[in-house]
N, C-alpha and C positions, 0 to 999 in steps of 0.2 A: 374403359365399362364404365356401363351407366346405370343409374344410381336405380331400385324399386320406383315405380311409380303408384299410388292410393288409384286406384277408379275403382264409380260405383259410375255405371252406362244408365239406371233407372233414372228413366227424369222423376220419379215418385222416391230417388235418395238423397241423399244429399244434406249438409248441415245449411242450405240457403233454398230446400224447399219453401212457397208460396203456401200460406193455408190460411181460408179468409172464405170470410163469404162468396166468393166466384169460383176458387179453390178448393176442391175435397184432397183427401186424406185418405190414399193407395192402403187399407187395413188390413189389404191378404200381405203387405211386406212384413216378413221377419226383424228385432229388434232388438239389441241385447240392452238389456237392462241390470240396471244395480243400486244397489242403494245407495244413495245423497250419503247416509252417513248414518254408523253401526247404533246411533244409539234409536231414527227413523223407520216408518218406513215406505217413506217416496223414493221416488224410480225415479232414473231419469237411463239417456241412454250415456252409456259408457263413457263418454269424451266429454261430454255433458258435466255428467259426476263429478270427473275429475277435477277439472279447471273449478264448476262451483265448493269441492272443498278446499282448492289452492286456493283459492278469494275467498273467505269463509274464515279461512286457516288467519290467511295476514294479513284478519283487521281479528283476532280472534272470533267470532260476531255466533258462532257454535254460544255465547253466553250470552246473546238476545236476541238474538232473530233466529226465525224455524221454520221450516219450510213446508205445504200449509197444503199444497197440490203438485201434482207434481205428471207420472205419466199416470195416463186413465184410457180404457177402453174404450168401445166403443160405448159395448152395457153404461158403462160406469156415461156416460156425459152425457148418455138418452135418458138416463134416471138421475141427473144433477137438473137439466133441461126443464122435463116433468115436471121436477120439485118446485124446483123456484117458478116455476107459468102460478102450480097451483100456490103457492105462497105469495108472489113479490106481482106476478102476471105478466103479460106478456110482454110487457112496453120496457121491463126490467130487467124483464130477460132478456132480446136482443142488445142489450147494452152491454149486458152483459157480459155474459155463459153465450160465446159458437156454438152453432146448432150441431148436433152427432153429425159424425162426418168431417167436423172447417173446423174439427179446435185441434189448436196446437198441442194439447197438451196428449192426443191419443196420435201426433208426434216421440213423445220424447226428449222435448225438444225443453220446450216451456217450464217453468216453478216460478208458481205463485210462493212471496216471502207472507209475514210477517212477522211484529215487530213478539217476543213470547211475554205474554200476560196471561191472567188465568182464562182468557173469557177471548173467543179471535174470530173475528166470524169467516165464516170459511171460500164467498163468496168476493165482501173486498175486507181485508186483513189487511189491516195497520201496519204501512208501511212510509211512514214523514221525512218529511221530505228535509230530518232534520238527524244531528246525533248518528247512532251507528246506520240508520238505516243509508243516511247518506253517501258515510264512506264507502259503505259497499257498493251503494250505487255511478259514484264517480271514477270507479278501481272500477269495475265492470266492462269496457270494456276492449281492458289490458288481457282478462282472463278469456272473454269472446263472445260476451254476455250484451243488448242491450237491452233495452224499457219499450218493451213494447208498442206499449200504446197507449203516445203521451199526447201531453191537454190538448194542443193544439192542432192534433193529424185527425181525429176524429171520423172527418169524413173520409179522411183514404185506407184509414183502416177498419172502418165500417164496422171499429170496438170502439167506448167512449172509454175517457181518462182510467186510467186502471195502476197507480207507482208500484206496486203489487209485485206485479210479472213481468219477468223477464223470458227472454228469449236466446236459445243459443246456439249463435252465426260461426260461431269462429276467429280467430286473426289471423288476416288482417282485416276480413272485411267488419269485425265490433268496429275495430277506427275508424276506419274510414266513413261509417253511416255515422259516428258519432263527431266528427271532424264536417259531414257534408252537413249535418241533422235530420241525416235523413231516415222514412220508417225503412223495412226490414216491402212497400212497395212501394216506396221509388226509388232507392238501391235496385232492382232486379231491372227497373226499368229502364236509369242513369246508366246499367253495363253495354243493354245492349246501343251499345254506341258504340262501343271499342266491340269486333272484332275482329275477330284472329287472320284475315284476309285484309287486318287495315288494321291503323295500332294501340298495341294496346296498352287499357290501364297500368301506369306501374311506379310504384313507387321504395325506396331505398332502405332496409337494414342493417340493419350491422354492416357485414362483410353480405348483403345478401341481396339483391335487386329483387324483387315480387315482381312478378304479373300479371294484369287479369286480364280473363276476354272470353268474349258468347263469343258460340256456337251455337243459331237456330236444330231443332231437333230435327227437322229432316236431315244433316246430315249424323245421325247415331249413326251409322254404317260405316262410314269415315271415320269417327270418330279420334280411333286411336294412331293413324296418317294421320292429323291432323295436333300429335300433342308430339313435340320433342324429348322425346327416352330417357338423353340424356339430365334430365336433369332430375328434381320429387317434383313428386307436382299431384295435386286433389282435382280428384270432376263430382259435380253438382249438379242433378239437378233441380231445376227450378219451379219445378209442381209447375208450369205450364208452357212449356213453348222453346220451352231449350234446355243446354249444359253452361256452367261456369268453370272457366279453366282460373287455378292456380298454382302460376310453375314458380317455386324460388331459386333463382340464379345464382351461381358467383359471380363479384365484380373479378375477380381474379383468374377465369377461367376463357379461355379462345372459343 
């Protein structure tokens, strides 16, 4: 009997969509959003919110860490962009605020976090590499999150170092990115060598073999025929030029 498969055949849908100064987000796509915490009005995509809560619960993080910003509408991002330019100037704004339509926050997959304190900077909240914040950071990949804008990759991401900004990409992708020290830009490029017609990227997880491969967007009409429906799988667009397929195969199936 074939397992159900989760499919997202739009190139601008999925946990691995790339959003930056080059690739904008299709803001017309519907997104299921839920509150990250009952004491907050911050929203994230459902799966991202669930795993954020699990991570925060595991470290008793709600007592020390607060969600500062999650999902934003295009209008809210525009206001933040314009207000920051007026307050801090265009140079600062381009370093720390994405232009409207190019912000990960509009996807509902990104969260800014800060230490719980009286005064919190909305644009650059304090989230140090010590204490509870570092504990969150060290476990983030296990729950599908990456620190999106590291200090030494500004020339790749186009955004200055942001210790507070985390992006949900899911497991096993976050773990692979952490192991190889990849930004999302680097990971998307890395996976293109693992095409379905060649050898997929393969790793073992308990009793599962996970296979990851890339399908160029011109093969969209054939995407279902290229997938083995006997295994659970997730399809994510990369918001650029193709799809990333993640299959979980049992080690004990023939």
